[in-house]
C-alpha positions in Angstrom: 203.1 -46.7 -120.9 201.7 -50.1 -121.7 201.9 -53.1 -119.4 205.3 -54.3 -118.4 206.5 -57.7 -119.5 209.3 -59.4 -117.6 210.9 -62.4 -119.4 214.2 -64.0 -120.1 216.2 -62.4 -123.0 215.7 -64.5 -126.1 218.2 -63.7 -128.7 221.8 -62.5 -129.2 220.4 -59.1 -130.4 218.6 -58.7 -127.0 221.8 -59.7 -125.2 223.8 -57.2 -127.1 221.2 -54.5 -126.4 221.5 -55.3 -122.7 225.1 -54.0 -123.0 223.8 -50.6 -124.2 221.3 -50.6 -121.4 224.0 -51.3 -118.8 226.0 -48.3 -120.1 223.0 -46.1 -119.8 222.4 -47.2 -116.2 226.0 -47.5 -114.8 227.8 -45.0 -117.1 229.9 -45.3 -120.2 233.1 -45.8 -118.2 231.8 -48.9 -116.3 232.3 -52.0 -118.5 229.1 -53.9 -119.1 228.8 -57.7 -118.9 229.1 -58.6 -122.5 226.7 -60.5 -124.6 229.0 -63.5 -125.2 229.4 -64.0 -121.5 225.7 -63.6 -120.9 224.9 -66.1 -123.6 227.2 -68.8 -122.3 226.0 -68.3 -118.6 222.4 -68.4 -119.7 223.0 -71.7 -121.5 224.7 -73.1 -118.4 221.8 -72.3 -116.1 222.0 -68.6 -115.4 219.3 -66.0 -115.4 219.4 -63.2 -117.9 216.1 -61.3 -118.1 214.6 -57.9 -118.8 211.6 -55.7 -118.3 210.0 -54.6 -121.5 207.3 -52.0 -122.4 206.2 -51.8 -126.1 209.3 -53.8 -127.0 211.7 -51.4 -125.2 214.0 -52.8 -122.6 213.7 -50.8 -119.4 215.4 -53.0 -116.9 217.9 -55.8 -116.6 218.7 -58.6 -114.2 221.5 -61.2 -114.4 222.3 -64.0 -112.0 224.4 -67.1 -112.2 224.9 -70.4 -110.4 227.3 -70.5 -107.4 229.6 -73.3 -106.2 226.8 -74.3 -103.7 223.9 -76.2 -105.0 220.6 -74.4 -104.6 222.3 -71.0 -104.4 222.4 -68.3 -107.1 224.6 -65.2 -107.2 222.7 -62.2 -108.5 225.3 -60.0 -110.3 223.3 -57.2 -112.0 220.1 -55.4 -111.4 219.4 -52.1 -113.1 216.5 -49.9 -114.3 216.6 -46.9 -116.7 216.3 -43.6 -114.8 213.1 -42.6 -116.6 211.4 -45.9 -115.6 212.3 -45.9 -111.8 208.8 -44.9 -110.7 207.5 -48.2 -112.0 209.0 -50.3 -109.2 210.8 -52.4 -111.8 213.7 -53.2 -109.5 211.3 -55.1 -107.1 209.3 -56.7 -110.0 212.5 -58.0 -111.5 213.5 -59.5 -108.2 210.2 -61.2 -107.7 210.5 -62.6 -111.1 213.9 -63.9 -110.1 212.4 -65.5 -107.0 209.8 -67.4 -109.1 212.4 -68.4 -111.6 214.8 -69.7 -109.0 212.2 -71.6 -107.0 211.0 -73.3 -110.1 214.6 -74.6 -110.4 215.0 -75.7 -106.7 217.2 -72.6 -105.9 216.2 -71.3 -102.5 218.9 -68.8 -101.6 220.1 -65.8 -103.8 223.1 -63.7 -102.7 224.4 -60.4 -104.1 226.6 -57.5 -103.0 225.4 -53.9 -102.7 226.7 -50.6 -101.4 225.3 -50.4 -97.8 225.4 -46.5 -98.0 222.8 -46.5 -100.8 219.5 -46.0 -99.0 217.4 -46.7 -102.1 219.1 -50.1 -102.5 218.8 -50.9 -98.8 215.1 -50.1 -99.0 214.7 -52.6 -101.9 217.0 -55.3 -100.7 216.3 -55.3 -97.0 213.0 -53.7 -96.4 210.9 -54.7 -99.5 212.5 -58.1 -100.4 213.4 -59.2 -96.9 217.0 -60.0 -97.4 219.5 -59.9 -94.4 223.3 -59.5 -94.2 226.2 -60.4 -92.0 229.1 -60.1 -94.4 231.1 -57.0 -95.1 233.8 -56.6 -97.9 236.2 -53.6 -97.6 236.8 -51.9 -101.0 235.5 -55.0 -102.7 236.0 -53.9 -106.3 238.8 -51.4 -105.8 238.5 -48.0 -107.4 235.4 -47.7 -109.5 234.1 -45.4 -112.2 230.7 -44.2 -113.4 228.0 -43.9 -110.8 230.1 -45.7 -108.2 233.1 -43.4 -108.4 234.2 -41.3 -105.5 234.3 -43.7 -102.5 236.0 -47.0 -101.5 233.8 -49.7 -103.1 232.7 -51.3 -99.8 230.0 -53.9 -100.2 227.8 -56.1 -98.0 226.4 -59.4 -99.0 222.6 -59.6 -99.1 221.2 -63.1 -98.4 217.7 -63.7 -99.7 216.1 -66.9 -98.4 213.4 -67.3 -101.0 211.3 -69.8 -99.0 211.5 -68.1 -95.6 208.2 -67.0 -94.1 209.2 -63.3 -94.1 210.1 -63.4 -97.8 206.9 -65.4 -98.6 204.7 -62.8 -96.9 206.4 -60.0 -98.8 205.8 -61.9 -102.0 202.1 -62.0 -101.2 202.2 -58.2 -100.6 202.2 -58.4 -96.8 204.8 -56.0 -95.3 205.7 -57.1 -91.7 206.3 -54.7 -88.9 209.8 -53.6 -88.5 211.9 -55.9 -86.3 213.3 -54.8 -83.0 217.0 -53.9 -83.2 219.7 -51.4 -82.8 219.4 -48.5 -85.3 222.2 -47.4 -87.6 221.4 -44.4 -89.7 222.9 -43.7 -93.1 222.7 -40.7 -95.5 219.5 -40.5 -97.5 221.3 -39.7 -100.7 224.9 -40.7 -100.8 225.4 -39.6 -104.4 224.3 -36.1 -103.6 226.6 -36.1 -100.5 229.6 -37.2 -102.6 229.0 -34.4 -105.0 228.4 -31.8 -102.3 230.9 -32.8 -99.6 233.3 -35.6 -100.5 234.9 -35.6 -97.0 231.6 -36.0 -95.3 230.7 -38.8 -97.6 234.0 -40.6 -96.9 233.4 -40.1 -93.1 230.0 -41.8 -93.6 231.6 -44.7 -95.4 234.2 -45.2 -92.7 231.8 -44.9 -89.8 229.3 -47.4 -91.3 232.2 -49.8 -92.1 233.4 -49.7 -88.5 229.9 -50.1 -87.1 228.9 -53.0 -89.4 232.1 -54.9 -89.2 232.0 -54.7 -85.4 228.4 -55.9 -85.4 229.0 -58.8 -87.9 232.1 -59.8 -85.9 229.9 -60.2 -82.8 227.6 -62.5 -84.7 224.9 -59.8 -85.3 223.3 -59.2 -88.7 221.2 -56.7 -90.6 217.6 -57.8 -90.0 215.7 -54.8 -91.3 215.8 -51.3 -92.8 213.5 -48.4 -92.0 213.1 -46.2 -95.2 211.4 -43.4 -93.2 214.6 -42.7 -91.3 217.2 -44.4 -93.6 218.2 -46.7 -90.7 219.4 -50.2 -90.6 218.2 -52.5 -87.8 220.9 -54.7 -86.3 220.2 -57.7 -84.2 
């Protein structure tokens, strides 16, 4: 595969193709963000970008301005399954960081499923985001790859100009912080398909633990991919 190019989408045709890409990633039943909406938000200061190889779009990222100046909400990040070994998720996020800092945006927020260890590894461990906000069944019942469990989400907060994020941007991975460890399943999708009741129990247990911690003023400050454990402090 040739070199990867990450750039903003540049035409209505590319925006329409991103709808197809979203269906491939999230499933046909999960409605994509449509090209008309993406075009309007892009023109009003949002980020709509893709990762390309030989002209083929392999990944997609979409963020839009929030009601707070200097803060962007990152709504979508996805990579085709056959391109996941290229670390495109991280590369798209670092592109987002550069794009935001060039526009005086210093904080990016997004929601993600705290039971997905792969996402926690990217968001918390690799990027240096933290979290102290929990939403119970945020989207209601979902379809596609998110079907099968209540759609609980936590809010990742990515402070783009913080020293820990800056060091990661330079390729320096800090030591794990000290904190209470909370283990999660290594592969929640596999657990859902194998034992739905165990998966639901994992959801409810993590919900209780994180909501209790956040209510006490604690936050997620790290994630250990080796043990699939959050670090709370």
